[in-house]
N, C-alpha and C positions, 0 to 999 in steps of 0.2 A: 504494500500500500504506500502511496506517496506520502511523504512526511508533511505535516501541517506547516504552513508558513509561520515564521517566528512572529511573536507579538511585538507591538511597538515598545513595550517595556523591555523585552529581551534585546531588541535592536539597540535601544538607547544605552542599555547597560554594557553592551559590547564596545561602545565608543571609547577610544583611548582618552586619557585625562586632558590633554591639551585641547583636542577638538571639542570635547564636552565643555570645557571652560569657556572657549571662545564662543560657542553657540549659546551658552547661558548668558554671557555678557551681551551678546547681540540681542537676545530676547528681552533682557532687562531694559536696555536703552530704547528698543522699539516700543515696549510696553509703556514706558514713561512718556515717550512722544505721543502715543495714541491717547493716553489719559489727558495730556495737556491739550490736545486737539479737541477731545470731547468736552473738556471744561470750557474752552473758548467758544465752541458751538452752542453750548447751553447759555453762556453769558450773552452771546450775540442774539440768541432767540428771545431771551427775556428782555433785552434792551431794544428790540426791534431793529437791529442792525446798526445801532449807534454805540456799540460796545467799544471797548478799548482795542483799537486795531490800526494798522497802517494802510493807507490807500495808495493806489497808483495814480498816474496823471489824469485819468478820465473819471476819477471819483469813485471807482469800484474798490471793493475790499480785496486786498492782496493777500496778506498773511497776518493773522492776529498777532499782537505784539508778544504775548506770552509764549506762543509757539515759536515766534522768531527768536526770542531770547533763548529758548531751549535749543533750537537748531544751531545758534551761534556757539553753544557749549559743547556740542557733539559733532556737528558737521563742519566742513571747511568753508569758511567765509574769508576771502582773501584780505579784506580790510582789517579783520580782527585776529587773523591767524598768528601773526608774530607775538601777540600778547596772550593768546590762548593756544600755546604750542602743542598741547596734548591732542588737539583736534587733528593733527597730522596722523595720529595713531588710531583715534576713535572713529574718524569719518568713514573708513572703509567697512566698519562693522555696525553701521547704523542704517536702517531702512525706514523710510516714511510711509511707503505703500505696504499695506498688510499682505497683499498678494505677492509682491516681490519679496517680502520678508519670508513667506512660506517657501518660495522657490529657492531663495538663497540659502535658507537653513537646510533644505534637502541636499543641495549641492555641497554645502560645507560639511555636513555629516558624512556623505558618501566619499568625497574626495579627501577630506582631512583624515578620515579613518585609514584609508589606504596609504597615504603618504607618511602618516605618523608611524605606522607599523614598518614601512620600508626604510625610513630615514631615522626615526627616533624623535622623541618629543623636543629635545634641544635643537636639533637641526631644523625641524619644521617650524619651531618658534622663530628661529633666526631667519628662515626663508620668508615666512609671512610678514615679519617685521620689516625686512628690507623691501619686500614687494609693496606692502601697503603704504609705508611711510614714503618710499621713493615715488610712488604714484601720486600721492598728494603733494609732495614737493614739486613734481613736474607740473601739476595743475596750477599751483600757486605762482610759480615763475612764469608760466605761460600767460596767465591772466595779467601779471605785472608787466610783462613785455608788451602785450597787446594794449594795455592802458597807456604805456609810454608812447607807443606808436600812434594809437587812435585817439587818445585823450578822452576815453569814454568812462565816466565814473561808475556806470552800471556794472562794468567788469569787476570792480572791487567790492561794491556794496550789494549787488543783487545776485552774484554767483554763489551757489550753494552746492558743493561737491560732497556726495556721500554715496554709499552703496558698495556692494561686493564685486563690482565689475573688475577692478584691478586684481583682486585676489583670485577670482575665477580664471583670469588670464594666466596668473602664476600657476594655478593648478594644471592648466593645459600644457604649460611648458614642462612641468614636472612629469606628467604622464608621457609626453613626447620623448623625454629622456629615458624613462624606465621601460615603457612598453610601446615603442613606436609602431610596430607592425600589428598590434592588437586591433581586431575588427569590432566595431561597435555599430549598433543599429539605432538610428535616430527616428523617434516617433513611430517605430514599426514600419517605416516606409522604405528607407534606403540605408545601405551600410557604407561606412567610411572608416578608414584607418585612423588611428589616434594621431599619427604624424601630420595628418591634414586638418585636424581640428583647430589649431591656432589660426591658420589662414581663413578657415570658414568663419570662425568667431570674429575676426577683424572685418570680414566682408559684411557680416550681419550688422555689426556696430556701425559700419559706414552707411549702410542702407537706412538704419534707424536714424542716424544723424541727418541724412538727406530728407527723410520724411518729417521729422519733428523739428528741424531747423535749430537743433541744439548740438553743441560740440563737446559737452562735458563727458558724456558716456563714451564717445569715440576716443577722446584724449585719455580717459582712464584705461580703456582697453589697450591702446597703443603703448602707453607708458608701462602698464602692467606686463605686457608681453615682452617689451624690450628690456626692462630692468631685471625681470626674473631670468631672462635668457642670458644677459651679461653676467649675472651672479653665478648661475649654474655653469656657464661655459668657461669662465675664467677664474672665479674666486672660490666657489664651493668646494670644500675638501671632503672627499668620500673615499674611505679605505686607503688613506695615505696619498692619494693623488689629488692635486689641486685642479679643479675644473674638469670639463669633458671636451677634449679636443677631437673627438671622433668625427668622421665625415658625415655621419647620419645626423649629427646635431649642429652642423654648421649653419650659418645664417642663410646660405643659399638653399638649404634643405627645406625651408619653410615655403618655398615657392614651387610652382610646377616645373617639371623637368626641362621644358623647352626654354624657360627663362632663367634657369640656374646659371649657365656660363657667364652671362654679363653681370648678374648679381654677385657671383663669386669673385669676378675680377675686381669689382668695385669694393666689395668687403675686404678682400685681401690687400687692396691699396691702402684703405684706411687702417687696417690692422698693422700693416708695416709702419705707418706713421706713428701709431701708438707704441709700437715696440721700440722705435728709435727714440721716442720721448721717455722711455723707461716706465710707461704706465702699465703695460702688460709684458709678461715674459713670453718668449717665443715658444716655450714648451709648457706643458701642463703639469709637470712633476715638481716636487719640492714640498711635499707634505711634512707632517711632524715626524721626528726621528723614530718614535715608538712604533709607527706603522710600516717602517722600511724593512721588509723581510729580507731583502737582498743585502743588507748591510752586514759585513762579516763580524761586526762587534756584537751582533745579536746571537749569542751562543744558544743553540738549541731551539731558537724561535719560540721562546717561552712566553711571549706576550699573550694575554687573554683577550680575545675579541668578543665583544658583546653584541655587535650588530649582525644581522643575517647576511648582509652583503660582504662583511669581512671574512666570513668563513669561505665563501666562494672565491674571494680574492686570494686567500691563503692557499687553498687547494690548487688554484691555477698557477700561482707562483712556485709552489713546491714542484708541480709538474714541470714547469719551465726549467727550474734549477736541476731537476733530475735528468731531463733530456740533455741539457747543456753539459753537465758533468759526465754523462755517459758518452757523449760525442767526443769530449776531450780525452777520455780514457781510451776510446777506440782509436783516436788519432795517435795517442802516445804508444799504444800497444802494437801498432803496425810494424812488422819486420821482426818479431820475436816474442811479443807478449800475448799472442793469441791463445796460447795454452792456458795462461792464467785466467783470461776472460772466459775460456771454455769451461774451466772448473767453476767459475762463478755462475755461469749460465746453468751448469748441471745442478749446482746446489739450489739455485732459484727454482729450477723446474721441479726438483724433488720437494722443495718446500711448498710449492704451489700444489703438487699432488697430495702431499700430506694434509694441507689445509682443506682440499676438496674431499678427502676421505673422512674428515671429521676429527682429525687430531688437533689438539690445542697448540698449534704452532704460532708463536707471536709474529705478526707482520711487521718487519723492521725494514727500513729503507736501506737500499744497497749503497747509497751515496752519502752515508753519515748524516742523513736528515733526522728530524725529530721522530722518535719511535712512539711518541705518545699520541693518543687519538686526538682528533680535532676537538677543541673546546666548543661547548654549546652554551648559548646564552639562556637565561632563565625564561625568557619570553618566546623562544623559538618553538615552533610546532614540530611534531614528529616527522611531517613530510619534508620540512626544510633540513632536518638532521639527516634524514635518509638521502636527500639529494646531495648534500655536502659529503657524506660518507662515500657515495658512489663516485663523486668527482675525485676524491683522494684515492679510492681503490683503482680508478681508471688510470691514474698516473703510475701506480705501481704495476698495473698490468702492462702498460706501455714499456716500462723499464724491463719487465720480465720477458716480454715478447722480443725486445731487441737483444736481450742476453741470449735467448734461445736461438735467435737467428745467428748470432756470433758463434754459439756452441755448435750448431749444425754445420756452419761453414768451416769451422776448425776441424770437426770430425771428418768432413769430406776431404779436406786438404790432406789430413794425416793418412786417410785411406788411399788417396791417390799417390802419396809419397811411398807407402808400403808396396803398392802394386808396381811402381816404377823400379823399386829396389828388387822385387822378385823377377822382373823382366831382365834386369842386368845380371842376376845370378844365373838365369837360364842361358843367357847368351854366353857367359863365361864357361859354363859346363859344356856347351856345344863346341 
């Protein structure tokens, strides 16, 4: 029988702590804003529209003063933002529309839960802080620049920036890095890969700005996409590697394939300028010392990794070290050391057969790697542990398979040598 869908209570209880805290704070701010609006509507109803409120140039009611005062405390208003600096952080997690609040809460719970379990609470908090604050700083300086150019006071006094648009853009960048080829179905109509969602999101925001004749949402989406990509591409440290310099996460990868070459040329030009100015480094490596597994000073690789991605990185690095050391031994053994490698290959083959037959033979690395099992974090699931264990075992199998190939080749060469010696003896007897 199919299992019953989980209840709302069970779903909310499975949300990690940071995502739950952010959604709770957003709920509280939105609830306060709703209560202030209801209070203003009641006052306006009892006073016959002559209540305390601000009016526009045509004499119509614009926003009641109490709600305007509350919005200035939680949303970004450029004229008061320098004095109420906390609004750069709170504006992204406040929503005035109750329908948009429900949609944003659903997105926050779903996306935040996944990214917090993949990155950890600390890294997700840093990511959201940089994305939200950076987005609002971009809005502030854009309005200030337009005010200087156009001398329009409304850009400073009437602009109110709030909402989860910039954070949603950051979520899409995070998913593009983690699962770019994952296929999602939108509205049950058409399917699209995750790597194409940021561009689709930007197009939707552009069409919305064209219809509503407002640029705030579009600017929040653009700044959210760009700032989160810059942080993830060049600054974010994951598993000891700073940034993600892979080709699938380049700036050109956000665009369709037919337009990627010119975009890549332009982006490489600006990146070269930034490298010459020593703003960015040409390589993405250079994380903390404790995560550098290839450092010879890390005897035994005894560092304990707590993130799920760290276990995969450790397995892959151990495999690379094993293959590199084996190639060096094969190169050093050419011309006289094949017999030693042959004995190693036979011992590895025997050990593998003993392990397959059920004997308790400890699995020890041939190349003086750590013989201890991979450490597991307290929050990892059994599937993740099994996956990392298979990765580590696959590296040992690759080493064993290469050793068996060396063993078979050495045995065949020895047999050929014995047959040639037998032919010489027969010729001498004749």
